[in-house]
C-alpha positions as CSV (number, residue, x, y, z in Angstrom):
1,M,-5.3,56.4,96.0
2,S,-4.4,55.2,99.4
3,F,-2.0,53.7,101.9
4,V,-2.9,50.0,102.3
5,L,-2.4,48.2,105.7
6,K,-0.6,44.8,105.3
7,E,0.1,42.1,107.8
8,S,2.9,39.6,107.5
9,I,2.6,35.9,108.2
10,K,4.4,36.6,111.5
11,G,2.0,39.3,112.5
12,T,3.9,42.5,111.6
13,K,1.6,45.3,110.5
14,Y,2.7,48.0,108.1
15,Y,1.3,50.3,105.4
16,V,2.4,50.3,101.7
17,I,1.7,53.0,99.1
18,D,-0.2,51.1,96.5
19,E,0.4,53.6,93.7
20,F,4.1,53.6,94.3
21,N,4.4,49.8,94.5
22,K,2.3,49.3,91.3
23,T,5.0,51.1,89.3
24,K,7.3,48.1,90.0
25,M,10.1,50.6,90.5
26,V,10.0,50.8,94.3
27,K,9.0,49.1,97.5
28,T,7.5,51.3,100.2
29,C,6.6,51.0,103.9
30,F,5.3,52.9,106.9
31,T,5.3,50.9,110.1
32,T,2.8,50.5,112.9
33,R,3.7,49.6,116.5
34,I,2.5,46.0,115.9
35,G,4.7,42.9,115.4
36,G,8.0,43.5,117.1
37,V,9.9,42.5,120.3
38,S,10.0,45.7,122.3
39,N,8.3,46.1,125.7
40,G,6.5,48.7,127.8
41,E,5.9,52.1,126.2
42,F,7.9,50.8,123.2
43,S,5.6,47.9,122.6
44,T,6.2,46.3,120.3
45,L,7.7,47.4,116.9
46,N,9.8,50.3,118.1
47,M,12.1,51.5,115.3
48,G,13.4,54.6,117.2
49,T,17.2,54.6,117.4
50,K,17.2,57.6,119.7
51,T,14.8,56.1,122.2
52,S,16.0,54.4,125.4
53,D,14.8,51.0,124.2
54,K,17.4,48.3,124.2
55,K,19.6,48.4,121.0
56,E,19.2,44.6,120.5
57,N,15.4,45.1,120.5
58,I,15.6,47.8,117.9
59,I,17.9,45.8,115.6
60,K,15.6,42.8,115.9
61,N,12.6,44.9,115.0
62,Y,14.4,46.1,111.9
63,E,15.3,42.5,111.0
64,I,11.6,41.5,111.4
65,L,10.5,44.4,109.2
66,C,13.1,43.8,106.5
67,D,12.1,40.1,106.5
68,A,8.4,41.1,106.0
69,L,9.3,43.5,103.2
70,G,11.8,41.3,101.4
71,T,14.7,43.6,101.8
72,S,18.0,43.4,103.7
73,I,18.9,45.3,106.9
74,E,22.3,46.0,105.3
75,N,20.5,48.2,102.7
76,L,19.1,50.7,105.1
77,V,20.3,54.3,105.4
78,L,19.1,56.3,108.4
79,S,19.3,60.0,108.8
80,D,19.9,62.0,112.1
81,Q,16.8,64.2,112.1
82,V,16.7,67.6,113.7
83,H,13.5,69.2,112.3
84,G,15.6,71.2,109.8
85,D,15.6,71.4,106.0
86,K,19.0,69.8,105.1
87,I,19.0,67.0,102.6
88,K,21.6,64.5,101.5
89,I,22.1,62.4,98.4
90,V,23.1,58.9,99.5
91,H,24.8,56.0,97.7
92,M,25.7,52.4,98.1
93,D,28.6,53.1,100.5
94,D,26.1,54.8,102.8
95,R,24.2,51.6,103.5
96,G,24.1,50.6,107.1
97,K,24.8,54.1,108.4
98,G,22.7,55.1,111.4
99,L,21.8,51.5,112.4
100,L,24.6,48.9,111.8
101,C,27.4,51.4,112.0
102,E,28.0,55.0,113.3
103,N,26.0,57.6,111.5
104,P,28.0,60.5,109.9
105,I,24.8,61.7,108.2
106,K,24.2,64.4,110.9
107,E,21.4,67.0,111.0
108,I,19.7,65.7,107.9
109,D,15.9,65.5,107.5
110,G,15.7,64.3,103.9
111,L,17.4,61.6,101.8
112,I,17.7,61.2,98.1
113,T,19.1,58.3,96.0
114,S,19.1,57.1,92.4
115,Q,20.7,53.8,93.3
116,K,18.9,50.5,93.5
117,G,19.3,48.6,96.8
118,V,19.7,51.7,98.9
119,C,16.7,51.8,101.3
120,L,15.9,55.3,102.6
121,V,14.7,55.4,106.2
122,T,13.3,58.2,108.4
123,Q,11.6,58.0,111.8
124,Y,8.3,59.3,113.1
125,A,5.9,59.7,116.0
126,D,3.5,62.4,114.7
127,C,5.6,64.3,112.1
128,V,4.8,64.0,108.4
129,P,6.7,61.5,106.1
130,I,6.8,62.6,102.5
131,Y,7.7,60.1,99.8
132,I,8.8,61.2,96.3
133,L,9.3,59.0,93.2
134,D,10.6,60.5,89.9
135,K,9.3,57.8,87.6
136,K,11.1,59.1,84.5
137,N,14.6,59.3,86.0
138,K,14.1,56.6,88.6
139,V,15.1,58.8,91.6
140,I,13.5,58.6,95.1
141,A,13.4,60.9,98.1
142,L,12.1,60.6,101.6
143,V,11.5,63.7,103.7
144,H,10.8,64.2,107.5
145,S,8.5,67.2,107.7
146,G,7.1,68.3,111.1
147,W,5.7,71.8,111.5
148,R,9.2,73.3,111.3
149,G,10.1,71.3,108.2
150,T,6.8,72.2,106.6
151,V,7.3,76.0,107.3
152,K,10.8,75.6,105.7
153,K,9.2,73.7,102.8
154,I,11.7,70.9,103.0
155,S,9.9,68.9,100.2
156,K,10.4,71.8,97.9
157,R,14.1,71.8,98.8
158,A,14.2,68.1,97.9
159,I,12.7,68.6,94.5
160,E,15.1,71.5,93.8
161,I,18.0,69.2,94.5
162,M,16.5,66.5,92.3
163,K,16.0,69.0,89.5
164,D,19.6,70.2,89.7
165,V,21.2,66.7,90.0
166,Y,18.9,64.4,88.1
167,N,16.9,66.8,85.8
168,T,13.7,65.8,87.7
169,N,10.4,67.4,86.5
170,P,7.7,67.4,89.2
171,I,5.1,66.6,86.5
172,D,6.8,63.1,86.3
173,C,6.7,62.5,90.0
174,L,4.5,60.7,92.5
175,G,4.2,62.2,96.0
176,A,2.8,60.7,99.1
177,I,2.0,62.2,102.5
178,G,2.1,59.5,105.1
179,P,0.5,58.8,108.5
180,S,1.0,61.7,110.9
181,I,-0.9,63.8,113.4
182,G,-4.1,65.1,111.7
183,L,-6.1,68.3,111.8
184,C,-8.4,66.6,114.2
185,C,-5.8,66.4,116.9
186,Y,-3.0,68.9,116.1
187,E,-3.6,72.0,118.3
188,V,-1.0,74.7,118.2
189,D,-0.6,78.2,119.4
190,K,-0.4,81.6,117.7
191,G,3.4,81.5,117.6
192,V,3.4,78.4,115.3
193,I,0.7,79.9,113.1
194,G,2.8,83.1,112.9
195,E,5.6,81.2,111.3
196,F,3.2,79.8,108.6
197,E,1.9,83.3,107.9
198,K,5.4,84.4,107.0
199,N,5.9,81.6,104.5
200,F,2.4,80.8,103.1
201,N,-0.2,82.9,101.5
202,N,-3.0,80.3,101.8
203,I,-3.1,79.4,105.5
204,E,-6.8,79.6,105.5
205,D,-6.7,76.3,103.6
206,F,-5.0,74.4,106.5
207,V,-5.5,76.4,109.7
208,K,-8.7,76.4,111.7
209,N,-9.1,79.0,114.4
210,K,-10.7,77.8,117.7
211,K,-12.6,80.0,120.2
212,S,-10.0,79.2,122.9
213,G,-7.4,81.2,121.0
214,K,-5.8,78.0,119.9
215,Y,-5.5,76.7,116.3
216,N,-5.8,73.4,114.6
217,L,-3.2,72.8,111.9
218,D,-3.6,70.5,108.9
219,L,0.0,69.5,108.0
220,W,-1.4,67.1,105.3
221,E,-3.0,70.0,103.4
222,A,0.0,72.3,104.0
223,N,2.4,69.8,102.5
224,K,0.0,69.0,99.7
225,S,-0.1,72.7,98.8
226,I,3.8,72.8,98.7
227,L,3.9,69.8,96.3
228,K,1.2,71.4,94.0
229,D,3.0,74.8,94.0
230,I,6.2,73.2,92.8
231,G,4.5,71.4,89.9
232,F,3.0,68.1,91.1
233,K,-0.2,67.1,89.5
234,E,-2.9,66.9,92.2
235,E,-3.9,63.4,91.0
236,N,-0.3,62.3,91.7
237,I,-0.3,63.3,95.3
238,I,-1.5,60.5,97.7
239,V,-2.5,61.4,101.2
240,S,-2.9,58.7,103.8
241,H,-5.5,60.4,106.0
242,V,-4.3,58.3,108.9
243,C,-3.8,60.3,112.2
244,T,-1.1,58.9,114.4
245,M,-2.7,60.4,117.5
246,C,-6.1,58.8,116.8
247,N,-4.8,55.4,115.8
248,E,-3.8,53.3,118.8
249,E,-1.8,51.0,116.5
250,L,0.6,53.9,115.9
251,F,3.1,55.6,118.2
252,S,2.2,59.3,119.0
253,Y,4.6,61.6,120.8
254,R,1.8,64.0,121.7
255,R,-0.8,61.4,122.8
256,D,1.8,59.5,124.8
257,K,3.4,62.6,126.3
258,G,6.8,61.8,124.8
259,N,7.1,58.3,126.3
260,T,6.7,56.3,123.2
261,G,8.5,54.6,120.3
262,R,8.9,55.5,116.7
263,M,7.6,54.3,113.3
264,V,9.7,54.5,110.1
265,A,9.0,55.4,106.6
266,M,11.0,53.4,104.0
267,I,11.4,53.5,100.2
268,E,13.8,51.6,98.0
269,L,14.4,51.4,94.3
270,L,14.1,48.0,92.8
């Protein structure tokens, strides 16, 4: 199980989730920083709508990506992420929001849809993208989960909504944990670990204590444990094992000290 790196004819590089795409129900994507038109610290495929990059560059980058994926920029729905745990169900009339028109989807870190042609989009530069596909009911979710979202178990919240609205059973779902900062690079202080201690009883599985009094945090394993606890089969959870801070072809907020662009995760029902 893996994320597979692709390169378009025009040189745009992006990952796809093989197991998701093989279902023929969805198309998926996680971008790199390669193959766009942006310059400087945003070079070149910056998708970050909240960065100081030129708006025309960002729109062009989305057009380039959509062309590579075989989807339409008009299908995209972007959220306004705030490291919270609020989630919104979106529909056909939400398409274009956050990119082509003003975004009323405020303070939302997770999107859900059951409608074909609605492409869910969330933005990243170290935080964890979580993709969910309910194969039985043909429902998708995309969740932005940094350490705060992980503490709040936002992916569990997404599944709870999917259960209530669409009768989703986690046993029928695929889950994927995309490229993000890894255990190798993610050093945090005791205050962050204290928040995890309040909400998890297995932190020894994803926290490594360092002699300096600092801790290394494995957000991949933490989010995997959340999915397992809510009923996902372990074999149905795909982890990219791609660290954004290690990989120079990806934007990293921590590595680049905040002066950087953004990648996007995308998923769309076919």
